[in-house]
N, C-alpha and C positions, 0 to 999 in steps of 0.2 A: 664408831667415829673414825673418820679418815685420819691418816697420819701425814705429817708434813714430809715433803721430799727432802733429799739430802742437800740439795742446793736450791737457791732462789734465782729465777731468771732475771729479775730486775735488781733486787737488793736484799741483803740481810742487814737489818738495822739493829744496833745494840739497844737494849732497854729491858727493864723488868716487866713492862707492859706496853701496850700501844700508847697510852697516855704519857708514859715516861719516855718512850722513844721519840715521840713527837709532841713535846710540850707546846701548848697553845699560848704563844707570846701575845702580849697586849699590843694593840695598835695605837701608838702615840699615847699610851697610858689610859686608854678608854676601853677597858674590857678586853677579853681575849678574842683573837681573830677567828678561832675555830675553822681553820682552813681545811678544805678537803685533802685527803691523802693523795688521791689521783682522780683524774677524769678521763673519760673516753668520749671523743667527739666523732660526729659523722658529717659528711658533706651537707651543707645547709643552704638555707635561704632560697626563697622562691624567686626565680628570675623576674626582674622588674620591680622588686621591693627593696627597701633600705638595707635589708640583711642578705641580699643576693650574694651567694658564693661564700658567705661567712660560715665557718664550722659551728655546729650546734652541739652542746653538751648532751649526749644521750644517756650517759651513765656516770655516776660519781660514787666514790667511796668516801664517806664523810669522816670527820675527825674522830668519831667513835669507832670507826672500822666497819660501819654498816654499808652494804652495797645497795645502791638505789638505781633501779631500772624500771621506769624512766627516771632520769635525774631528778633529784629533789633539792631545790634551793642550792644549786652549784655556786661555789664561792669564786670570787674574782681573785684568783691565785690559788696555788696548790702546793703541797709539801714535796711530792715526788715527781709530778709531771702530768702533762696532758698528752694523751696518745690518740692517734687518729685511726679510725676504722673506715677506711676510704670506700670499701665496697659494701657497707651496711646502711640500714635505714632506721628510722625511729621505732619500727616494729620488730627489730632484731632482738633475739634473746640475749641474755647476759653471756652465755657461752659463745654465741656467735660474735658478739662485740669483742670479747677477750681474745678469741682465736684470730680475729682480723687485726686488732691492735698489737698483739704480741705474736705475729705470724711466725717469727723465727723460733718460737717455743712450742709450736703445735706438735712436732714429733717427740720432743723431749718431755713434754708435760710436766715441767718443773713448776713449783709454786712461783707466783709472781713476786710476792713480797713476804718476808718473814721477820718477826721480831724475836730476837734471841738474847737471853740474859747471860750474865757472867758465867754461870755454870754450864752453858751450852744448851739449855732447854728452850724450846720455841714456845712462846706464850700466845702468839697470834700469827696466823698465816692466811694469805689470800691465794687460793689455788688457781690453777690454769683455767678452770671453768668460771672463775669469778665468785666462788663461794668463800665467805669469810669464816674462819675457825678461831676460837679462843677469844682473848680480850687483851 
């Protein structure tokens, strides 16, 4: 099994687990929101249509930490952010989308996101290729 890197390119979030680090708050008291952790978009919309030029969610990391490519039920709102892969298409691999969206991390190959507990152990990490590890 791969090991987490020493640093995270995007964020090291404190928490004993992914669910503890990103508790899913209720939206106006009507059940939990279950927001995606992050999303990667690509240039979208067919010219001449209603969505012309609007970015399309190509990949999402859901609230349980699972990576979906193609995106599966992306949420309206995210916990860590929406990142744009301007030079990719809907047929791009997960690694291609991550390399484009986090272009500044290509040479360092740091994990994108890590969940770290009080003792310093990393219970979940999303590596630079877009592979999720742990829980």
